[in-house]
N, C-alpha and C positions, 0 to 999 in steps of 0.2 A: 470529533471522534471518528477514527477510522476503524472499520471492522473487517478483519481479514478472514477469508474462507479459502482453505487450501483444497483445490480441486484435483491436484495430482502431485505426488511427492516422490515418485520413483525416477531413477536415473536411467536413461537410455531406452528401456523397454518396460511395459506395464507388468505388474504381477497380479496375483489374485486379490491382493489387498490394496494395491496402490496403482493409480493411473500415472501416466507421464505428466510432465510439468504444466501446471496452470495455477494461478492465484487470483482470486477476486478480492477487490478492495472496495468496500462500500464507504461512501463519504457522508456521514451522518452529522446533522446539525442538531445539537442538543437543545437549541432554542426553538426549533420548529415544532409544530403540533405533533403529538404522538410519541414524544419522548418524555420520560419522567424527569423530575428534578435531579435524580441520581444518575442521569445520562444513560439509563438502561431502557431498552425498548419496552413499551407496554405490550400486553398480549395481543392487542389488535394492530400493533406495529405502526411505524411512521407511514404517512401517506406515500405511496410508491413514487409519486411524481417528485418527491423531495428526497429520494434515495438513489441518487446517481451512483454508478460504480465503474471501476476500471478493471480491466483484465490484463494481467501480466503473464505473457506467454500463453500458448494455446496448443498444447500437445494433442495428438490424435485422441478422440473420445471425450474431449472437454465438454462438448455440448450435451453428451449423455450424462456426464457428471452434474451438469447444471440442473438437470431434471430432478435431482434429489435436493435441490435448494429452493429458496423462494426468490431467487434472482431472476429478473426479467430482462430479456434481450432488448426490450424497448427502452429501458433505462440505462443501458450500457453507454457510457460517455466516451471512453477511449480504450484502445487496445495498444499495449506496448509489447513488442517482441524483442527479446534480448539478443538472439542470434539465430542463424539459419538452420541449425541442426534440427532434424525432424521431430525429436521428442519435445521440441519447444514451439513448433509451428505447423505440423501436419494437420492439426485440427482446424486451422483458420478458414480454409475455403468452405468447409461444411458448416461451420458456425455462422459465417456470413450468409450462406444460402438459407439457413434456418431462420435467421433474423429477417430476411426478405419475405420468406413464406409466412412468418408470424405477423406481418403487417407493418413492420418498422418502416417509417418514412423520414425520420429525423436524421440529419447528418451525423456521421461517426468519424472520430479522429483515429487514425492509425499511425503510430510512431514505430518505425521498424527499419531494418537495413534495406537498401535499394533492391536487393535480390528478392525480397518479399513482394515488391511491386511486380517484378517480372514473373514471379510464380503465380500471382493472382491474374495477371494478364493472360497467362497460358490457360488457366482454368476457365476464364471468361470466354476465351476464344474457342477452346476445344470441347467444353461441356455446356455451352450456351448458358452459363451462369449469368443471371440478370439480377442486378441490385437496384431496387427502386429508391434507394437513398444515396446521398452523396458520400463518398468515402474520401475524407480529407487526409491524403497520405503525406506524411512528413518523414523524409529519409533521415536516418541517424547520421549518415555521412555528411549531409548538408548542414544539419544542426551543429555538429561538432566543428565544422569548418568556419562557422560564424565567429565573429569577434564580439567583444563587449557583452559577454554573458548571454548571447542570443541562443545558446544551446538549451535555454529554458523555454518551456511551453506553458503559458498561463491559460487556465480555463476558468471562466467566471460562471459559477453555478447559480448565484443570485447576488444581490447587492451587498450581502454580508458574508458570503461564502465563496472562497476562491481556492483553486488548486494550482500548484506549480510543479511541473514535472521536469526534472533535471536528468541529463544523460551523462554517464561516466564510463570511459573505456576500461575494459578489464583485460585479462590475459587468458587466452584459450587457443585451441587449434585453429579456430576461425575467429574473426572479430566478434567479440562478445561485450555486452554492456550491462551496466547496472542502472537502475532508475531511483532517483530520490523523489519521493512523493510528499509534498508539503501541503497540508490543509491549513488554511487560515480562516477563522471565524471571528468576526468582530461584532460587538454589540454595545450600544450606548444605553446606559441605565440611568434613570432619573431617581434621585433620592427624594421620594415623595414624603417620607417621614420628616425629613428636615424642612421641606416646604410647609407642611402642616404646622410643625412646631414654630415656624417663623411667621405664622399667620397668613399664609398664602393658600387659599382654598383651591380645590381642583377647578380648572378652567382651561380655556384655549391657550393660556400663557404657559401651562405645563408642556404642551406639545412644542411650542416654540423654543422653550428652554432645552428640551431634549434634542431638538434639531440644531442646537448650537447658537441660538439667538439670545442676545441680552435684551431684557424687557423691563417695562415699568409697570408695577402693579397698580391696582385701583387706588391704594392708599398712598401712592407716590414712591414706594420703595423701588430702588434700582436693583434689579436682580441680574446677577451675572451667571450665565450658563455654566461656567467653570466651577462655580460654587455648589452646584446641585447635580452635576452630571459627571459620571466617570465612565471610561471606556474599558471594556473587557476584550482582550485580544487573545484568542487561544490558537496556538500553533502546534500542529502535530506533524512530525516527520518520520517516515519509515524509509529505509533504504533496502531495495530488493535487488539482489545480485543475480546475474546470469551465471553460466558456467565460468569458473575463475580459479586459477591456481595461485593467485597472488592477492590475498585480501588487502594488502597495503595499497593497492590501487584505489581503495575506497577511503583512505585516511582522511582526505578533505571532506568527503561526503558525510561521514559519520560524526563529524565534530559536534553537530547540533541535532543528531538523530535520537529519537526516542527508542527506536528498534532497528536492528539489522536482521534481515532474512538472508541467509547465505547457504549455498550448497555445502554438504559434507558427505561427499560420495563414498568415502572410505574411512576406516581408521588409519592412523599413521603407519601402523605395522603392515597393513595390507598394501598401502600405497608404496611403501619401500620395497615390499616383496615383488610387486608388479614391475617396478623399475629395475630391480636386480635381475629378474628373469629375462628382461629385454631392455638392455641399457639404451638402445636406440629409440625406444618408445617412451614417450612421456605422456601420461594420461591427461596432464594439464587440468586436473581437478584438485580440489582441496580436501584434505582430511579434516576430521573434527578437531584434531589437535592443532592444526595450523590456524583454523578459524578461531578456536578458543584462545590461542596465544595472541592473535591480533586483537581480539575483543578485550582481553585483559590489559594489553598495552595501551589501548585507546580509552580505557576506563568506561567501556560500554556497559550499561546496566542490564540490557535485555538483548538476547539473541534467540532466533528461532532457526534451527537447522533443518534442512530439507534436501531433496534430490539424492536419495539413498540408493546405493547399489542393490540390485536384486539379491545379492548373496546374504543380505541381512534380513532376517525374519522380523515380523512386526512386534513380537512380544518382547518384554524387558526382563531378562533373567541373567544376571552376571555369572551364575554358576553353570549355565548351560554350555555344552560344547558346540552347539549350533550357533553360528554367528547371528546376533540379534541386536535390537536397539540398545541394550545395555552396553554393548561394546562401543557403539558410537557415543553414547552419553558419557561413559567413563573416560573415553579418549579426550573429550572436550573438558570435562570437569577436572582432569588432572592438571590443567593449566589455567582454568577460568573460574572465577569466584562469583560471577554475577548470575542473573536469572537466565536459565536456559530451558528451552522447550524443543522437543523433537516433533516435527510436524507429522500429522497423519492426514489421510484424505478425509475431507469434510470437517476437520478441526477448525474452530473459529476462535479468534482472539480480538479483543477490543483494545485500542490504543488511544489513550487520552493524553494529549500533549500538555505542557505547562501553560497556565493562563496568567498573563500579565494583567494585574488590576491597577489601572492608572487613574489617579485623581489629583486634585490640586494639593493634597496633603503629602502623599508619599506613594511610592510604587511597591507592590508586593507580587509574589509569584507563587502559584500553586504547583505542586510537584506533578510530574508526568507519571503515567501508570500503564502497564501492560497486563492484561488479564485473560486467561483462558475462559471462554464462555460456553463451551460445549460443542456438540457436533451438529452440523447442518441437517443431518438425517433425523435427529430427534427434536431439533428446534423448529 
């Protein structure tokens, strides 16, 4: 299960209600202690050490936004920066400095354009920024130049819990990128009821069967692991886009995605008006209409729109003459019939991918699900 917390949803500049872009993604394992059978966190929450998280973009003020959440910089596993525009990266030096001052010592992965490395080098040199942890920098340019699918970064969280981060080029005034985040959780389950029914009492043999070994019981029965064990593999994939005027750049990325998070800076009407006033200027952002059209074409079931122009107020009233979120929502809904959410700062969503249940009889699959779970401020 992935849990998304929006830390900033404004385009370009902050507003009184929205900070600039940042998104936290917690990687929760429903089989770990602290999570209920319904895959929802208990009130005492999963042990922090088993709650690694990623940060996608880090606009100015992101570390201040984090103070309103339960996220710890010590459990931050990786930071991914989509592009070099300030509303997506100006908060990075301060956040890293705060991580150092909070006592972090574990290595941290940073996936970003090469220019971000130069930016950090300048801060380190001119402000005496000291990082007591290793920053494993991976440039997007180098990743995309690799062949044989080496633009993927694999992160092993434990022996049953892995992440794969994929990079996708987008279309913007500067090189911009999207990230596909795929979580894989595997679990081998022993059918104890079947063992008992077949007269095999609990013993060390059960453990061997669960580990994939074929064994001989005390009464001489030959027990095949495949007859008593099935594998559950849950894959959850979200695609997070940076600034992008051509959602079709993500056609391949969203083929197997449970959720697309994409900017919708304007309504289509406003975007056309901007271009008409200055034909030589292309904002190179998407309207809600453009994203909705793409999502409908790709049969996407779930999209979350974010990165809204400051001209749109946070309330939702289609009858108001003041531009507001209803304008964005209706622009997308005019062409898209799936599930749509408009992100707000601190809004949280859980994403449960489909689970493949594989045994020696047949394979089956549980449906994926995206759900709004409240605000980080109140949770």
